[in-house]
N, C-alpha and C positions, 0 to 999 in steps of 0.2 A: 363445733370444734373451732378452736382458735386458729386463725390463718397464720402461716409462717411469715415472719418479717423478711423483707428483702435483705440479703447478705451484703455487707460492704465488701469491697474487693479483697481486703486482707483477711476477712473471716473465712475460714475453710481452707486457706492456703497453708500447706504443711511446711514445717521446717525443712531446710535443705537436706536431701538424702533420706527423706522419710520412706521412700519406696522399698528400701532394704532394711531388714532388722539389724540392730547393732551387733557387732561381733561379740560373742559371749565367752571369749577366752580370757579376758582381763577383768579384774575387779571393777575398774572404772566403767567398762561397758555394761556390766551387770547392773551397776548403780543407775544407769540411764534407761534401763528397761521400763520402769514405771512411766517415764516421760514418753517413751515410744508407744506404749499401750494407750496412754491417754490421748496422744496425738491421733492415733488410729480411731479412737472413740469419737473425737471431735469431727474427724472427716466423715465418719459414717452418719453421725447426727445431722451434720450440715447437708450432706448429700440427700438424706431422707427428708429434709425440710421439716424436721420435728422441732418446734419451738422449745427451747430449754435455756437454763442458765445455771452456772456453777455457783453454789452458795458459799463455799469456802474451799480451802486447799489449793488455790490457784495462784497465790501471790508470787511464789518463786518460780513459776513455770517459765521456760522448760528446764531450767537448771536444777530446780528442786521441786519435787512433787510429793505432797503429803500422802501417806498411805491411804487415808480415808478422804475421798473426794465426794462431797455432797452436791447433788444437782437436783433441779426441779423440772418437771414436765407437767403438761396439762393432764388431768385425769383421763381424758379420752385417748391419750397416747401411751398410757401405762403399759398395756399389753404388748407394745411394740419394742420395749426396751430389752427384754431377755433375748429374743431372736437377734436383735441388732448386736448385742454383746457377744452372742455366739459367733456371728460373722467376724467381729473384731478379733476374737480368739483364734478363729481359723486362719485369718490373714497373718497373724503375728506368731503363729506356732505356739499358741498358749491354749489353756483350757478354761472354760467357765465352770467352776467347781462348786459354787454356792449361790443360793438365792434365798435369803432369810427374810420373811415378811414380818417385820417387827412392829409395824402399825398397819392400819387398814390400807393406807395409801403410800406405804414405804417399804422398799426392798433393799436389803443389804447384799450386794453382789460381790463375788470374789473371783478375780482372774488370776491364774497362776501360770508362770512360764518357767520351765525347768531346764537347767543345763548341768549335767552331771549331778552332783549332790546339792547344788545351789538352786534355790527356788526364789523367784521374784514375784511379789504379789502386788496387785492393785485392787482397791476396795471402792468401787463406785457405789455410793449410797443414794438411791433414787427415791424422791418423794414427789407426791402430787401436791395436794394441799398439805402444809406443814402441821402435823398433829403430834402430840405427845400425850401419853396416858389416855388416848382416845379423844381428846379435846382438840378442836380446830383453833389454831393460833394465827395462821397466815395463809391466805388463799393464793393459789397458783395464778389465777387470772390477773390479779393485781401485780404480782411480781413479774410475770412474763410480759405484761403490757408495758412495764416500765424498764425492762432490761436494756442493757447497753453493750455494744461490741467491745471486746478487750482482747488484743492479740488475735488468736485464731478461734475464739469462742465468745460466749456471751456471759455477762455477770449481772447481778441485780443492780438497781439504782442504789446509791449509797444509803439512803434512808431505809430502804427495804432490807439491805444487808445488815445495817445496824440493828434494826428491830429483830431480825431473825437471830443474829448472833447473841444479842443481849438476852432475849427470851430463852434461847436454848441453854445458856449458861445458868440462868436463874432456875430453870426447871431441873437441870442436872445437879444444881447446888455445888458446882465445882468450877473454879476459874483460876487460871495461872496468870503470872505477870505478863507474859507475852500476849495472851488472849485479851487481858484488860487493856493493854496498850493499843491493840488493834481496834477494840470497841471505842476507846477514847479518841483515836485518830479519825475514825469514821464520823464520830459525833462532831468533832471540831471542824471537819471539812464541810459539813452541812448542818450547822447547829440548829437553825430554825426548823428545818424539816424533821430532824431527829427528835427535837423537843416535842413536836406535834405527835410523833409516833409514841413517845414515852407516855403521854397523857391518855393514850388509848386504854392503858391497863393500870396506871397508877394515879393516885390522888395528886392534887396540886402540891400539897406539902411534901409528899414523897418524891414527886418529880423534881421539885426545886433542890432537894437534898441530893438526888442522884445526879442532876446536872452539875452541881457544885463539885461533887466527887469526880465527875468526868473531866471537868475543866482543870482540876488540880491533879488528875490522874492518881487519885487516892485509892489504891487497891486495898488498904487496910479497912477503910470504910465499907467498901464493897464486900469484902470477906465477912465482916461483922454483921452486915445487914442482909446477907443472902436469905436467911430464913424468913425475915420480915417481908422482903420483896416477893418471895414465893407465896406467902400467905395472902398478900394483897393481889398478886397476879391471879391466883386461883379464885379469889372472890370477885374478880372483875366480871362485867357483863359478857356472857358467852356470845360468840359470833354467829352461832346457829340457833334456830328456833327450838322450842321444846320438842316438837315432833321430829325434827331432824336429829336431835340428840338421842331420842329413843331408837330411831332406826340405826344410828351409829353404834349404839350399845349392842344391838342385835348382830350387826356386822362384826363387831369386835369379838363376840362369843364364837361366831363362826370361824374367825381367823384363828382363835386359840385352839378350837377343835381341829382345824386343819394342821396346825403345828404339832398337835399331839399325835394325830394319825400318821403324819409324814415327818418324823423327826429329822432335823438337819445335822444332828451330831453323828459321830461315827465311833464304832467300837473296833479296836484292833487287838488281836491276841498275838503275842510273841511266844512261840512254843519251841520246845526242844532245845538242843545245844546245851551249853553250860550256863550256869547262873550268870557268869560274867558276860557271856555273849548276849544273853537276854537283856541284861541291864544296859549294855552299851547300845544295842539296837533300839530299845524302848526310848532311851534318853535322846538319841539322835533323831528318831522319828518325831518325837514330841517337839523338838526344837525346830525342825524343818517344816512341819505341818501346822504348827501353832497358828500362823496368820490366817489359815482357812477356817478357823472356828472362833467362837466367842470366848471360850475357855478350854483348858486342857487339864487332864489328870492322869497320873500313872499309878496303877493299883499295885499293891504288894503281891508277892507270889500267891497264886490262887491255890487254896487248900481244898476247895470243893465243898466247904461248909457254908451253911446259910444260903443255899442256892436260890431259893424263892426270893428272899430279901435282896440278894445280890442282883437278881434279874430286875426287880422293881427299881432299885437305885440306878441300874444301868439305863433303863428306859427313861427315867426322869432326867438323867444327865444328858441323854441324846436329844430329848425334847428341848433342853436348854442350849442346844447347839454346842455340846461339849465333845471334844475328842477324848475318848477313854482308851487308854492303852493298858491291857491286862497281860501280866507275865504268868505263864503256866509252864510247869516242868514238862508236861506231856499234853498231847492233843486231847481235848475233852470230847465227850460224846453226849454231854447233857443237852436236853432239848429245851429247857427253860431259858437258858442263857445262850442266845444265838449271836455269835460274833459276826459282824459284817465282813471282816477280813481276818483270816488266820495266816500268819507268817510262820512257817515251820522250818526251823533250822535243822537240816537233815542232809543226807547224801543223795536225795532225789535230784532229778534233772532241774536245774535252776530255771525258775519262771514257769514251771509246769503246774497247771491246775490239778491238784491231786485229790480233789473231793468234788463229787457231782452235785452237792447241795445247791450250788449257785444256779444251775440249770440255765435256761435261756434268758431269764430275767436279770441275771447278774446281781441278785439280792444278797447272796452270801458267797464268799470266795475263799478258798484255801489254797495257798501257793507255797511251793517249796523254795527255800533259800539255802544256798550252800553254806553251812556253818563252818566249813574249813577255809573259806576264802577271806580275804581282808574285808573288814567292816564296810569300807567305802563302796566296794562293788555290790554287796548285798543291799546296802542302804540306798544306793541309786535306783536299783530295781524296785525296792519296796516303796520308795517315794513315788515313782512313776505309776506303779499299780494302784496305790492309794488315791492319787489325783485322778487317774482315769476312771477308777471306780466311782468317785464322787461325781465326776462329769457325767458318767453313764446314768447314775441315779437321778441326777438333776434333770437330764434330758427326758428320762422316763416320767418323772413326776410332773414336769411342766409341759410334757408332750411336744418337745422341740424336735424338729425333723431330722437334724443331722445325726447319723448313727455314731455311736461311740467306737473308739479304737480298741476297746476292751471287748473281747468276744466270749461266747460261752465255752469255747474250746481252750481258752487260756489267754495268755498275753502275746500279742503279735510283736 
């Protein structure tokens, strides 16, 4: 295991007033919640002496925090991150609602903090060795060994950040003007070291052309040559041996199987009430819960036809981390399509669990919402139930110790 570097005096020191969460009554305060959550995360990581560095999303901190914050830890510390984020959530009055394992050594976490109908999200994306499509591109040992203190946390050496960001954009085949300017600025600040990194993956001819584009900040060249850069990148000599790549493929299939067995998507059924009430609640739920998922979809009114096909599509959507909101005129009894949560607009007691299907595992939940009240009151309760349901499911799947606030008897 890599030893933790000694922390400079300023690293780990929190901004003034960190001990209390920001007041959530003003829009300006809500906007600062991601910064508050990220500061708590830095404090926990520094206190635990876990070597880490932020790969991007930190440039404007603390005034501006990107919704996705990529950070890297050593593979030996990977299992410590989810419990640590759970502690951060508990301290900040938030919930850890997602952990999507999108590569063998990478987890996309989601922290959510609700106040009324407003929900603020932070998306820490943890990687060990940087992989994409199963292939190793950047080893954590090298990045963590060269990391540097910055404000209250650690960041990569400039050449390492440059290679990570450039490789990521080429692999994704997407780049914006702001991203290209950032890559060019990194290159110009350490041109010799960054040129050496470029030649790890690209030929001398390609490297010279890329360097010229960086010096001129020619994004047009970059956009035109992204496919060619990707082809050459994939043809470069792998960082791992043949046997290591075989073992990696086996681990990748296991990861995919685990994703299929434990889908990270969620199905919500909005039932009862009038068609207008169902439409309003479905749209509002989708807008407020969207950041907790990779994608979302709202299904048209359920007619009950093609039940088997509908169940298959629903399962595949949930495997792909999709929030599926289904609108149904009446509460269904079909056994092939099992909704994770049914929100029933009715005259029953608000917040009462009216179906015993969820049992002690909180796997399925049916809750009454008062269809006669203003949308905002029912929406606030529905958001809270959905987030707590996600948190309970995550704790169960990852065997995290803290009990959920969502109980088998209903919503506390």
